[in-house]
C-alpha positions as CSV (number, residue, x, y, z in Angstrom):
1,M,-24.3,4.1,-2.2
2,T,-21.9,2.3,0.0
3,D,-19.7,4.4,2.3
4,H,-16.0,3.6,2.4
5,T,-13.4,5.0,4.7
6,K,-10.7,7.1,2.9
7,V,-7.2,6.2,4.3
8,I,-3.6,7.0,3.9
9,V,-1.4,3.9,4.2
10,T,2.3,4.3,4.8
11,W,4.3,1.1,4.1
12,L,7.7,-0.3,3.2
13,D,8.1,-1.7,-0.3
14,A,10.6,-4.2,-1.6
15,H,13.0,-2.5,-4.0
16,A,16.2,-2.9,-5.9
17,A,19.1,-1.5,-3.8
18,S,21.3,-1.0,-6.9
19,D,20.9,-0.9,-10.6
20,G,23.9,-3.2,-11.4
21,W,27.1,-4.6,-10.0
22,L,28.0,-3.0,-6.6
23,A,29.8,-3.9,-3.5
24,A,27.2,-5.0,-0.9
25,N,28.4,-2.5,1.7
26,D,27.8,0.3,-0.9
27,M,24.2,-0.4,-1.5
28,D,21.4,2.0,-0.8
29,K,20.3,1.3,2.8
30,E,17.4,3.6,3.0
31,P,13.9,2.0,3.1
32,C,11.6,2.4,0.2
33,R,8.7,4.1,2.0
34,V,5.5,4.4,0.0
35,T,2.3,6.4,0.7
36,T,-1.0,5.2,-0.7
37,L,-4.3,7.1,-0.6
38,G,-7.5,5.3,-1.3
39,Y,-10.7,3.7,0.1
40,L,-10.2,0.9,2.7
41,I,-11.8,-2.4,1.8
42,P,-12.3,-4.0,5.2
43,D,-13.1,-7.5,3.9
44,G,-10.2,-7.5,1.4
45,K,-7.4,-10.0,1.0
46,E,-6.5,-11.9,4.2
47,G,-3.2,-10.7,5.8
48,H,-3.2,-7.5,3.7
49,V,-4.5,-4.0,3.9
50,T,-6.6,-3.6,0.8
51,V,-7.2,-0.2,-0.7
52,A,-9.3,0.7,-3.8
53,Q,-8.4,3.7,-5.9
54,T,-12.1,4.3,-6.8
55,V,-15.4,3.0,-5.6
56,S,-18.5,3.5,-7.7
57,P,-21.9,4.5,-6.3
58,D,-23.0,0.8,-6.6
59,G,-20.0,-0.5,-4.7
60,E,-17.8,-1.6,-7.6
61,C,-14.1,-1.1,-7.0
62,Y,-11.4,-0.1,-9.4
63,H,-7.6,-0.8,-8.9
64,L,-7.6,-2.9,-5.7
65,F,-4.2,-2.6,-4.1
66,C,-3.2,-5.3,-1.5
67,I,-0.4,-4.4,0.8
68,P,1.0,-7.1,3.0
69,A,0.1,-6.3,6.6
70,G,3.7,-6.8,7.8
71,M,4.9,-4.0,5.5
72,V,2.4,-1.5,6.8
73,E,3.8,1.3,9.1
74,S,0.5,3.2,9.6
75,V,-3.1,3.6,8.4
76,V,-4.6,7.0,8.9
77,I,-8.2,7.8,8.3
78,V,-8.6,11.0,6.2
């Protein structure tokens, strides 16, 4: 079995600031902060933090999630 580090990644996501017509100065100005828990894939997609939802005993990964490194606020080892 391959050991993988479990991490919590906090990152800012792109999001819609309104759901229709709106004056620009009335838009939601709060960031869309997301927290992702998973297994760090150290040799994942270049320029991204890659996290797997599940890793099988033989090293197969399920639901690889690639977060652009510039959007990452923190990576904490669990």
